[in-house]
TORLUM-26114 format. One record per residue: x, y, z of N, C-alpha, C in turn; residue number from 1; residue in one letter. Coordinates in pm, whole numbers. Each point is the difference from the previous one (the first is absolute). Example, Ala and Ser with C-alpha at 12.3 -4.5 7.8 and 13.67 -1.06 7.14 Angstrom:
DRENZA     n_px     n_py     n_pz    ca_px    ca_py    ca_pz     c_px     c_py     c_pz   num   residuo
DRENZA     1319     -569      780      -89      119        0       90      120        0     1         A
DRENZA      -35      105      -72       82      119        6      -77      109       73     2         S
//
This chain:
DRENZA     n_px     n_py     n_pz    ca_px    ca_py    ca_pz     c_px     c_py     c_pz   num   residuo
DRENZA     3513   -11334    -5103      -30      126      -71     -142       11      -37     1         M
DRENZA      -64      105       28     -151       35      -21        6       97     -119     2         L
DRENZA      -88      -44      -96      -25      102     -103     -146       44       -7     3         I
DRENZA      -27      138        3     -119       62       -6      -21       49     -140     4         L
DRENZA     -119      -35      -71        3       48     -139     -144       32      -32     5         Y
DRENZA        5       86     -113     -142       24      -71       26      -27     -151     6         F
DRENZA      -92      -74      -62       -9      -28     -139     -118       -3      -60     7         S
DRENZA      -33       53     -110     -112       19      -52      -20     -109     -143     8         A
DRENZA      120       -6      -58       17      -92     -132      113      -89       15     9         T
DRENZA       56      -12      117      103     -118       19      131       21        1    10         G
DRENZA       57      142      -65      131       16        5       70       16      137    11         N
DRENZA      -65       74       87       65        7      125       -7     -130       90    12         S
DRENZA     -108      -74      -32       -1     -146       68      100      -78      -67    13         L
DRENZA       32        9     -108       96      -84      -67      134       32       74    14         Y
DRENZA       40      131       -1      117       31       62       13      -38      159    15         V
DRENZA     -109       15       63      -12      -47      138       30     -155        9    16         S
DRENZA      -44      -83      -76        7     -145       -2      140      -38      -25    17         K
DRENZA       67       83      -80      148      -59      -41       89       66      117    18         Q
DRENZA      -40       88       78       74       47      103       -1      -83      134    19         L
DRENZA     -139      -59       21      -14      -61      133     -130      -69       -4    20         G
DRENZA      -20      -80      105     -121     -100       12      -96       57      111    21         E
DRENZA       45       84       87      -84       42       92      -73      127      -57    22         N
DRENZA     -103       -2      -52      -68      110      -49     -141       43       63    23         L
DRENZA      -14      138        4     -129       44       72      -35      113      -82    24         Y
DRENZA     -136       -3      -60      -42       98      -80      -41      126       66    25         S
DRENZA       43      129      -46      -45      113       74     -142       21        6    26         I
DRENZA      -91      -32     -115     -137       18        6      -65      -91      120    27         P
DRENZA       48     -115       12      -37      -90      116       38       73      141    28         K
DRENZA      115       37       -5       45       79      149      -93      111       35    29         A
DRENZA      -35       81     -113     -103      112       20     -120      -42       36    30         I
DRENZA      -72      -99      -57     -138      -42       28       11      -61      144    31         K
DRENZA      104      -72       44        7      -74      115       51       77      119    32         E
DRENZA       30      126      -45       58      102       91      124      -43       73    33         D
DRENZA       72      -73      -61      130      -51       46      110       96      -48    34         K
DRENZA       50       64       97       92      129      -32      133      -23       75    35         L
DRENZA       35      -97       59      121      -24       55       72     -132      -48    36         F
DRENZA      117       24      -48       74     -113      -54      154       -3       35    37         F
DRENZA       41     -115       34      149       -2       72       47     -137      -74    38         S
DRENZA      131       25      -45       71     -116      -40      154       46      -37    39         D
DRENZA       75      -95      -14      150       22      -32       24      106     -122    40         E
DRENZA      -92      -23     -101        6       85     -129     -153       22      -25    41         K
DRENZA      -34      122      -31     -135       17      -58        3       79     -138    42         I
DRENZA      -63      -56      -99        1       69     -119     -126       65      -41    43         G
DRENZA       -5       96      -78     -128       61      -54       -4        1     -147    44         L
DRENZA      -72      -70      -74       -9       -6     -133     -127       46      -73    45         I
DRENZA        6       96      -83     -121       53      -52       33       83     -133    46         F
DRENZA     -111       43      -86       30       70     -126       11      150       21    47         P
DRENZA       61       52      -85       10      156      -26     -128       44      -58    48         V
DRENZA      -61       98       34     -128       53      -39       45      147      -45    49         Y
DRENZA      -20       55     -108       27      143      -32      124       56       21    50         E
DRENZA      107      -76      -19      133       52       49       32       -2      150    51         L
DRENZA      -81      -70       81       15       13      144      -56     -116       66    52         G
DRENZA      -34       23      136      -35     -102       87     -165       25       -9    53         I
DRENZA      -62     -124      -20     -150       -2        4      -45       69      119    54         P
DRENZA     -114       82        2      -57       36      120      -37     -113      107    55         K
DRENZA      -49     -101      -75      -38     -120       92      103      -59       77    56         Y
DRENZA      126        9      -41      131      -43       64       24      108       97    57         I
DRENZA       -1      121      -34       45      100       93      -99       -1      121    58         K
DRENZA     -124      -17       -4      -87      -14      116       35     -115       76    59         D
DRENZA       36     -104      -49       46     -120       67      129       37       80    60         F
DRENZA       97       66      -62      126       21       65      -25       92      109    61         L
DRENZA     -107       67       -2      -16      112       91      -60      -81      142    62         E
DRENZA      -44     -107      -16      -76      -77      114       93     -120       46    63         K
DRENZA       67      -71     -102       70     -125       56      138       23       80    64         V
DRENZA       31      -81       83      112       -5       74       81     -121      -32    65         E
DRENZA      130       19      -34       99     -110      -40      107       11       86    66         L
DRENZA       19     -132       62      123       -9       88      100     -111      -70    67         K
DRENZA      101       72      -41      101      -83      -75      122       74      -11    68         S
DRENZA      122      -74        5      122       65      -23       26       36     -138    69         D
DRENZA      -72      -78     -100       30       10     -146     -141       26      -79    70         Y
DRENZA      -40      112      -35     -114       30      -72       31       39     -130    71         I
DRENZA      -57      -81     -122       41       34     -130     -149       20      -73    72         F
DRENZA       12       62     -114     -116       15      -88       41       -5     -133    73         S
DRENZA      -84      -70      -90        4      -29     -135     -124       54      -62    74         I
DRENZA       34       93      -98     -126       59      -84        4      -46     -147    75         M
DRENZA     -103      -44      -40      -12      -29     -134      -62      104      -82    76         T
DRENZA       50       20     -133      -43       93      -84       16      -42     -148    77         Y
DRENZA      -56      101      -98        1      -65     -142       94       78      -88    78         G
DRENZA      -12      144       11       88       80      -79       74       97       84    79         M
DRENZA      -51       71       85       95       97       72      -68        5      125    80         F
DRENZA      107      -14      106      -67        0      143        7      140       66    81         S
DRENZA       50       99      -64       -2      128       52       92       14      121    82         G
DRENZA      -62       69      110       65       29      119      -44     -101      102    83         S
DRENZA      -46     -108      -28      -54     -108      107       79      -25      114    84         A
DRENZA      135      -17      -37       91      -47      102       30      102      108    85         S
DRENZA        9      128      -43       13      102       88     -127       37       73    86         S
DRENZA     -122      -24      -57     -121       16       59      -20     -106      115    87         Q
DRENZA       47     -110      -28      -25     -106       94       84       19      114    88         L
DRENZA      133       39       -7       95       19       98      -64      120       79    89         Q
DRENZA      -31      102      -62      -62      102       95     -124      -25       91    90         S
DRENZA      -97      -98      -71     -114      -54       76       50      -79      128    91         I
DRENZA      101      -98      -45       62      -60      108       42       66      121    92         G
DRENZA       89      117      -41       57       89      122     -117       69       74    93         N
DRENZA     -109       40      -66     -108       53       82      -73      -92       76    94         K
DRENZA        8     -127      -14      -87     -114       52       97     -102       83    95         N
DRENZA      124       41       23       91      -72       79       31     -141      -65    96         K
DRENZA        0        1     -136       48     -125      -74      116       40      -51    97         I
DRENZA      114      -74       60      134       13      -65       40      -91     -108    98         K
DRENZA       -2       30     -120       21      -96     -107      155      -28      -11    99         F
DRENZA       46     -114      -12      139      -39      -29       20      -19     -135   100         S
DRENZA     -107      -26      -78        8      -29     -149     -128       39      -88   101         Y
DRENZA       19       78      -80     -113       24     -105       45      -19     -141   102         I
DRENZA      -71      -74      -72       42       -8     -146     -137      -19      -86   103         N
DRENZA       33      -19     -121     -130      -22      -89       23     -111      -96   104         E
DRENZA     -113      -43      -63        1     -106     -105      -73       44     -129   105         V
DRENZA       56       16     -112      -80       48     -105      -68     -126      -63   106         V
DRENZA     -135       19      -16      -75     -116      -49      -99       41     -111   107         M
DRENZA     -115      -65      -14     -112       31      -98      -77      100       66   108         V
DRENZA      -22      115      -78      -81      104       50     -149      -37      -41   109         D
DRENZA      -83       -5      112     -138      -29      -36     -113      113      -15   110         N
DRENZA       74      126       -1     -104      108       -3      -61       31     -142   111         Y
DRENZA     -108      -65      -20      -49       -4     -153      -43      136      -58   112         I
DRENZA      -20      109       82      -44      122      -57      129       62      -89   113         P
DRENZA      111      -48       54      118       50      -61       81      -92     -100   114         V
DRENZA       -8     -119       33       94     -103      -60      -98     -105      -77   115         Y
DRENZA       64      -49     -107      -48     -102      -77       39     -135       56   116         H
DRENZA      -88      -74       75       43     -127       75       72      -97     -112   117         M
DRENZA      -48      -23     -105       81      -87      -80      124       35      -37   118         E
DRENZA       41      131        7      131       59      -35       84      -23      137   119         E
DRENZA      -57       20      110       66      -16      133       33     -145       13   120         Q
DRENZA      -93      -77      -12       30     -159       20      121      -42     -115   121         I
DRENZA      -17       36     -115      102      -43     -100      156       55       42   122         A
DRENZA        2      107       86      139       55       39       35      -63      136   123         K
DRENZA      -80      -88       52       25      -59      134      149      -59        6   124         K
DRENZA       29      -72      -85      123      -95       23      116       86      -20   125         D
DRENZA        4      120      -73      100       90       -3       42       60      127   126         K
DRENZA     -102       19       98       14       52      119       96      -89      111   127         K
DRENZA        1     -124      -28       96      -96       77      -55        7      147   128         E
DRENZA     -128      -20       14      -46        7      128       50      -86       92   129         I
DRENZA       25     -118      -12       47      -92       88      137       27       34   130         D
DRENZA       86       42      -93      131       56       27        9      109      105   131         K
DRENZA     -113       88       -8        8      114       82      -43      -57      146   132         Q
DRENZA      -92      -80        4      -46      -49      131      119      -74       72   133         I
DRENZA       69      -84      -76      112      -80       45       90       94       67   134         L
DRENZA       48      113      -71       98       74       64      -57       65      126   135         K
DRENZA     -118       35        3      -67       58      134        7     -109      112   136         I
DRENZA      -42     -117      -41       17     -107      100      140      -17       39   137         K
DRENZA       83        6      -64      149      -10       56       24      120       80   138         E
DRENZA      -34      117      -38        7      122       89      -55      -19      138   139         D
DRENZA     -135      -43       -2      -63      -18      139       56     -116       72   140         I
DRENZA       42     -102      -43       64     -124       59      125       50       63   141         S
DRENZA       80       99      -50      129       43       50      -23      122       98   142         S
DRENZA     -133       41       19      -22      114       85       61      142      -71   143         N
DRENZA        7       12     -107       44      118      -80      -74      118       29   144         K
DRENZA       74       94       38      -58      131       29      -23       83     -137   145         I
DRENZA     -102       42      -43      -16       59     -133     -135       71      -15   146         Y
DRENZA       -5      132      -35     -116       87      -18       16       46     -147   147         I
DRENZA      -79      -37      -79        5       59     -144      -11      161        0   148         K
DRENZA       88       48      -58      -10      149        9      -77       64     -121   149         K
DRENZA      -81      101       18      -66       88     -109       69      121      -15   150         N
DRENZA       54       36     -110       57      130       -9      -95      125      -24   151         N
DRENZA       48      104       -9      -74      133        4      -98        9     -148   152         H
DRENZA       51      -70      -89      -67       20     -132     -110     -110       19   153         I
DRENZA       21     -119       51     -107      -90        9     -115       58       83   154         V
DRENZA       51       69      132     -106       56       78      -80      105      -65   155         K
DRENZA       63       80      -85      -75      108      -64      -78      -39      -99   156         L
DRENZA       33     -111      -84      -94      -73      -99     -118      -60       72   157         L
DRENZA       13      -41      122     -111      -65       69      -85      117       53   158         T
DRENZA       46       94       52      -73      123       37      -90       57     -103   159         H
DRENZA       61       20     -136      -87       54      -97      -97      -94      -42   160         I
DRENZA       34     -139        0      -96      -92      -45     -134        0      102   161         A
DRENZA       40        3      114     -115      -16      110      -73      128        2   162         V
DRENZA       57      124      -23      -64      132        7      -84       25     -120   163         K
DRENZA       56      -31     -118      -69       42     -132      -39     -121      -80   164         F
DRENZA       80      -90      -38      -52     -104      -82     -111      -97       57   165         R
DRENZA       26      -48      124      -81      -95       44     -142       45       32   166         F
DRENZA      -19      125       53     -142       51        1      -68       19     -123   167         P
DRENZA       57       37     -118      -47        6     -129      -30     -128      -55   168         K
DRENZA       82      -93       10      -25     -140      -32     -125      -71       72   169         R
DRENZA       -8       36      129     -107      -67       75     -149       85      -53   170         D
DRENZA       14      126      -23     -125       54      -53      -39      -63     -127   171         K
DRENZA      118      -30      -80      -49      -68     -146      -59     -131       29   172         E
DRENZA       43      -66      102      -53     -125       20     -138      -10       84   173         L
DRENZA      -34      121       35     -130       17       81        3      -44      125   174         G
DRENZA      126        8       64       26      -31      136      -32      112       98   175         V
DRENZA      -69      -32      107      -30      131       82       22      -48      154   176         Y
DRENZA       44      111       63       32      -45      138       87      -99       43   177         Q
DRENZA      103      -17      -96      106     -100       29      -58     -147      -13   178         Q
DRENZA     -118       -8      -51      -44     -132      -13      -38      -46     -141   179         S
DRENZA       33     -128      -34      -13      -39     -142     -143      -59      -46   180         F
DRENZA      -84       13      106     -132      -57      -10      -82       54     -125   181         D
DRENZA       28      129      -31      -67       55     -119       53      -34     -139   182         K
DRENZA      106      -62        5       78      -31     -112      -46     -134      -49   183         S
DRENZA      -57      -92       66      -45     -147      -27     -126       -3      -69   184         F
DRENZA      -15      -92      -92     -108      -32      -73      -11     -168      -10   185         Q
DRENZA     -115      -62       45      -11     -137      -10      -95      -34     -112   186         V
DRENZA       64      -85      -81      -54      -38     -131     -112     -106       30   187         E
DRENZA      -95      -31      -90      -95      -79        4       34     -141        5   188         N
DRENZA      110      -51      -55       38     -131       22       43      -43      149   189         H
DRENZA        4       97       97       26      -30      130     -115     -114       63   190         C
DRENZA       59      -95       69      -81     -113       34      -23       27      146   191         V
DRENZA       32       84       63      -29       33      149       87     -111       89   192         G
DRENZA      107      -33      -40       72     -113       78       61       70      150   193         C
DRENZA       13      114       -1       48       68      126      140       -6       33   194         G
DRENZA       91      -48     -102      132        7       10       61      131       32   195         I
DRENZA      -66      111      -84       61      139       18       -4       46      151   196         C
DRENZA     -108      -45       85       -6       43      114      101      -70       99   197         G
DRENZA       12     -139      -35       96      -97       63      149       46        1   198         K
DRENZA       32       68     -112      149       56      -26       22      138       25   199         V
DRENZA     -118       76       67       18      134       35       59        1      128   200         C
DRENZA      109       68       17       64        9      142      -77       80       99   201         P
DRENZA      -97       80      -37      -59       92      103     -157      -30        4   202         I
DRENZA      -30     -116      -67     -154      -29        0      -97      102      -53   203         N
DRENZA       55       57     -102      -65      117      -68     -109      -50     -107   204         N
DRENZA      -27     -110      -25      -87      -68      -74     -100      -85       36   205         I
DRENZA     -126       25      -31      -92     -110       53      -90      -21     -134   206         D
DRENZA      -57     -125        9      -82      -45     -113     -149       29       34   207         L
DRENZA      -73       77      -88     -136       40       13      -80      -29     -125   208         I
DRENZA      -89     -107        8      -67      -47     -102      105      -57     -105   209         N
DRENZA       96      -81       57      115      -72      -67       76      101     -105   210         K
DRENZA       21      132       52       77       92      -70       99       68      102   211         R
DRENZA      125       26      -37       92       69       89      -63      128       40   212         P
DRENZA        7       48      102      -26      128       64      106       56       69   213         S
DRENZA       69      125      -26      112       41       57      -49      105       96   214         F
DRENZA       77       13      136      -63       67      104       79      147        4   215         K
DRENZA       82       21      -78       70      144        6      123        9       67   216         G
DRENZA       50     -123       39      139       26       71      110      -69      -74   217         N
DRENZA       -1      -23     -129       95      -51      -84      149       63       15   218         C
DRENZA       94      -84       25      143       45       -4       66       -4     -126   219         I
DRENZA      -71      -53     -117       74      -11     -122       95     -103      -16   220         G
DRENZA       -4     -109       63       81     -106      -10      -33      -80     -139   221         C
DRENZA     -124       12      -39      -40      -74     -121      -10     -162        3   222         L
DRENZA       13      -33      132      -20     -153       15     -113      -60      -57   223         S
DRENZA     -120       88       12     -123      -51      -51       -2      -23     -141   224         C
DRENZA       40       96      -68      -10      -25     -167      113      -90      -46   225         T
DRENZA      130      -10       62       97      -98      -57      -31     -137       37   226         H
DRENZA      -73      -21       99      -21     -154       45     -155      -35      -36   227         N
DRENZA      -71       64      -55     -128      -17      -39       -3     -121      -96   228         C
DRENZA      -49     -124       31       -9     -114      -94      -54       22     -146   229         P
DRENZA      -94       98       18      -77       10     -122       55      133      -90   230         Q
DRENZA      100       56       63       58      132      -57     -116       93      -43   231         N
DRENZA      -83       21       99     -133       90      -32       10      118       75   232         S
DRENZA      106       45       58        9      126       65      100       98      -69   233         I
DRENZA      -55       99      -64       87       88      -71       32      136       76   234         R
DRENZA      111       58      -46       31      116       63       22      102      -93   235         V
DRENZA      -52      137       32      -12      110      -87      149       21      -68   236         N
DRENZA        3       19     -122      136       27      -68       98     -114        1   237         K
DRENZA      -41     -111       28      103     -122       -8       65      -17     -133   238         E
DRENZA      120      -33        7       61      -19     -138      -14     -125      -62   239         K
DRENZA      -43     -104       58      -42     -125      -60      -97      -94       93   240         S
DRENZA      -51      -83      -43      -80      -94       71       73     -111       61   241         K
DRENZA      116      -15      -29       98     -113       72        2       36      143   242         V
DRENZA        4     -126       66        3       33      146      133      -86       39   243         R
DRENZA       38       24      138      129      -55       54       -9      -47      144   244         F
DRENZA       63     -125       27       12      -46      134      145      -66      -31   245         R
DRENZA       77       16       97      131      -60        4       -7     -158      -28   246         N
DRENZA       65      -41      -88      -16     -136      -39       26      -98       95   247         E
DRENZA       89       20       95       28      -95      119     -101       11      103   248         H
DRENZA     -100       90       -3      -94       24      110     -146      -42      -48   249         I
DRENZA      -65      -75       91     -135      -55      -50     -102       96       48   250         S
DRENZA     -126       -2      -53     -102       85       49      -27      -39      135   251         L
DRENZA        3     -116       32      -38      -46      138      103       59      108   252         K
DRENZA      133       28      -39      100       81       84      -52      137       24   253         E
DRENZA      -61       83     -106      -20      123        4     -125        6       86   254         I
DRENZA      -85      -90      -20     -124        2      106       41       -4      126   255         I
DRENZA       92     -104       38       41      -27      135       50      118       50   256         S
DRENZA       86       78      -75       89      119       36      -90      129       39   257         S
DRENZA     -111       -4      -65      -75      146        4     -147      -28       57   258         N
DRENZA      -50     -110       -5     -139      -27       44       -7       -8      165   259         N
//
């Protein structure tokens, strides 16, 4: 079984490691232009962004060719996943990817412009993350056919949020042209270690005079700020200065996944 994954702060990587051992990061696949994969089972594991599929993942799915009799996907999210499942199935149909199984795992939400990280972390155990993953692992082992359904109310709420609420929120954040670059500020205690650039999945950060410089292509994964050893990267309107990386995942693993 092969698992293709994308993870900025370790949640999706943790799920991937619990489900299998043969892992391949999507950022590496894109950078190496490796777009054909074949295996008995193939899994896609990644986070939900703005109640749907990240554009970064959509672009990958439009290019990749997956050869397998059993293709599954697990999406991680914090509070509400919107119509992500329906969106993924639609994307799969358009790109000749037939999903046998689509499910989700609710975990810690790391979107700091909306959520207080200390509150999210405090609620982690109540979400019974490992129990959710174990059930999914059993499903996949038995080749269960299952696609999580999104009803009309969920789809309507997602549509309203994407059309009205998210553009307003992005404007408040100072985010332009679907890039978060404008919403970051680097504080003076930055030591120029370069970790932010190493954890960026799209090579969007360079060091200039030992200071992070953003190139204008940010996908909003927030890996740079959450993984900064000095906690020196601020985000406009952030709810707290507390940062998060999945407790089971090391900084070294995040660097290896995205660098």
